N, C-alpha and C positions, 0 to 999 in steps of 0.2 A: 650806538644807544646799545646800554646791557640790560634785556628786558628782564631779567632776573631781579635787577634790583628795583626796591621801591623807593627809596632815599639815598641821595647823594648829597653830599656838603662838603663843601672845598672853600676854607679860610674863611668861614662865616662870622661877621663882626657885628654889633648892634650894641648902641649905645644911647642913654637918657641923661643928655645933658652931661655931665662930667663922670657918671657914671657908666663905667661898662660892663655891660650884663653879658657879651657872649665875644670871646677874645680868640677870632683863629682856630672855628668850629672844624674839623673833620670828622665826619661820619657817613657810613655807611649800613644799611639794613636791607637784607635780602627782602624778595615778596614771600610770605606765607611764614614769616616770622612775627614771633613776639617778644619784642625788645623792650627792655624796662630800662625807664631812667631815673636817676638817683643822684640827689645832692641835697647838702645841707642849705640853711637859709642863705638866701642870695646867688646861690651856685648859678643861675641863670638858666633853670631848668622849664620853667613859664614863658619866659622869652622863646627859648628853643620851642617849644610847642605852639606857641602862637604861629611864630614862622611855619610852622608845618600846616596849621589851618588857615595858614592868609590871612591871620588877624594882624599882623605887623610885616615889615619889608625888612629885610637885612640892611645895614649900612653898606656892605662891602662882602665879595668873595659869591659865590654859585652856588644856587640851591636847586637839584632835579627833585622831582615828586613824581613817581611813577612815569621815568622816561623824559616828562616834560618840563623845562626850563623855568623857573619862576620868574616872571616881568616883577616890575617896578610899582606895578598896581596891587593894592589892597582886595583881594580877589580870594574866594575860597577854591583850592585847585578841583578840578573835575576828579569824583569817584573817591574824594577825600571828605570824612566827617570827625564828628568828636565834641568834646569840649573841652574847656578851661577855667579853672577856677569855678567849676561848677557847673551843672547845666541850666541855660535859661529856661524859665518855666513861667507859664501865667496863673497863680495861686487861685483865682477864682475861677478856673475851668478842670472840668476834669481832665482823667488820663488821656480818653479819649478824644475829646477836644482839644489837648495841648497838639496832640499829634496831628489831627485835622488841622490846624492853625497852621502849623510849621509846614505841613504838607502844601496847603496854599500857597505858602509863601515861598514854594519853592515850583508852584505852575499846579500843583493839583495831582499831579503823577503817581505820587505814592500813596494816595488815599486807602486804594483796596487792598495797602498790605498792612495797615494800622491794627485789624486784629492779630495778624500773623505775630508782629513784634512785640505786643502786648503777651501774648502766648509764651515767645521766647525767652523775653525777661521777668516770667512768672508773675506778671499783673493782672491776668484776666480776670481775678475776683474782685479788683480795684477798678477796674476801668471807667465804672462810670461815679466813681468817687470824686471830690476837688482836691486838686493838687496842694492846697493851702494846709490839708489836715494830714499829708504823708510825711515819714518819717524822713531823717538823710537819707538812710538807705534806698528807700522806696523812692525817693527824687534822683538818688544817682543812676536806678534802673531803669527811670523813666527817661533820663537822659541817654541813657544808653539804647532805649528802644527807640528813640527820635533820631539818632546817630544812625541806627540800623534800617530807618526808613527807604535811604536810599542806596541801599544794597554797596557800600562802599568797598574798595579796593584797599584804602588805608583807612584805618581806623585810628584817632589819636585821642586817648582817655587821660585825665588829669585826676587821678585818685579816685578811681573807680570801683574799691573796693569800701571806699570812706563811710561808715556807719553802718554797714552793713553786719548782720549778724552771722553767725557761723554756716545758718542753712543757706541764706542769701549771698554770702560770700563764697559759698560751694557751687550757686546755680550761675552766679556771674563766670566763674571759673571754667563752668562748664561751656557755657557760652561763647568764651573767647579761644578757647582750645580748640571748638569745633568751628569757628570761625579759620582759626590759622590753619587748620586741616583743609580747608576747602579752599584755601589759597590767599585769603586777606591778610594783611599784613596789621599789627595792632603795636603801636606805640604807646605805653603807657608809664606813666609815674606814680610812684607810690613811696610813700615812706615806710611801709611796712616790709621789710626784708623777706618775711616769710612768703608774703604775696609773690614777690619777684623771684624767689628759688622755685615756687611752685608751678610759675606759670612761663617763665623765660627762658630762651634758650641764651639769648644774647643779652647783656647790660651795658651802659655808659654810666660811668660815674663822673660827675661834674663839679668842680671847686674853683669857686670865684670866676665864672665864666669861660673854663679850658677844662677840656678833657682830661682825667688823670688816668680812664680806664677804659677802653671797650672791647668788647670782645667775649668768649662763651663763659657762662657761668662756671664749668668746670674749672675752668684755668685759671680761677681766683683759689679755687681748693688746691689747686696743683704748688700755689705760689709757694715760696722757701719762706712759710711765715709758720711762726708757732701760736698754739691755741690752746685755751684751756679747755680742760674737759672735766665732766662729774661722772665718777664711779661710784656705783652701788655694787657691793659683791657680798658674798656669804660667810665672808669673813675679813673685817675692816680692819683689824689690826694686821692680819697676814698680808693682805694686799697694800697696806702702807708699805710693810717692810720688804715687799716684793717688790714695790715701784720706785723705793730710796735706793736701791741695788740697781736697777736698773739703767742701761746706758741713753743717755738722751732723754731722760724723764726727769722732771722738776718737779717734787709734789710743793704745792703752795698751799700758805694757808688762807683760811677765808673767813669772814666775819659771821658766816650762818653755821658757823661749825655747832655753835651751842643748839640751834634747832635741828640741824640737819647731822647729826651724830653719825649716821652709816655711811654718808657720802665722803669719797674722796677726791681730791681736785689735784691734778695734774697740769705741768703745761708740757707738750711737747708738738715736735714734728707729726705727722699722719704716721711713718713709716714706724717710729718710736713707740707710737701707741699700740699700733699693730704688734710689734715685738713684745710690749707690757701684756696684753692679751695671749699671746702664746703662752710667755711666763707663768701667768697666773692660772691657767688651764695645768700645766705640769704640775702646779703646786696643789693642786686640787681644790683651787679656790674659784667659786660659778662665778660668772659676771651677770649680772642680771640687770643692769642697764650702764650704758656708755653713750653720753650725750655731749656735744661742745656747748661751752657756757655761752658762747657767743658763735653765731653761724659763720662760716666762712664767707657767705659775702658781707657780711656786718664787719665781720672784722677787717676786711678788706675796703670797707667804708671808711670806718675810723681810721684805720691805718692812712688811708691816702688821703683823707680831708684834713689830717692833721689833728685827731681829737686824740687824747691821750688815752693809753692802755687802760682797757677797765678791770679792776683787780676781781680775781675769781670772788665767785659768791655775793659779791655786791649790787646784783641784779643787774638791769639794762640801762642802756642812756634813755634818755626821754627821745621817743622818734621825733625827728625833724623834717615840719615838712617844706621840703627845700624845694625855693624859687627861683 
């Protein structure tokens, strides 16, 4: 048994009638890692999360959680907690009463930790308010508090940042980062690529029930893939001239040009962009901003899930809540 592996899946299959949700999934997640799960609608993301939480049983393959093989019965594995499709809450109960009810269902052993987890997720001030009045983000945080009551070694979360304002998202990110630093494994799904890039050391991209990528986030950025970049300089015309003459750089037109006249959009591999920056400095042109139009993770997601390329300056694809 590998004591450093929180999840080991081999050949996992799952179908619902004629619909194949998971088709030969192999997945390894190390302990103490925050692992992201992303995929378009129908990718099988929610089905996989449900298997990890014991809410469903695979049709084939093998799945080990924290070194223990899962059987053929529906049961939440020990030391595993989380939620799929949003936390289940009692609207008429307060935040504190919701957690007390959940603790009672589990034998009451976690009652003493209610105040601590409410404080951990930043809900102490509304602990005695009824859940029906909570915003989506507050309900997400209360669901996280419920999961933390059991002090899980594996935390499985479906869209934990859904509905959070910037302060709330920052708070939840801090909680998850601390948990991972203390040895808890976190598997989370998100349609927000910025969340995944900020939190995850590794990601798995699903498409039509199959894994099309799994590994370190950094590996996606290192792939041989051109990205579109937006540059703001002290001399827009000069920068365009330098870019047009630089090897490996393509100046691309964009529909935002009329309202973003100072921006230059180029398409290139990372080494070519590095060389362009050097050339701009040599020409005495100050670089004030350099950013990808689409992040490396989002670009990989779009490419690996067969989305068409997004023209520079045309905004972003609508984020998809993959299932």
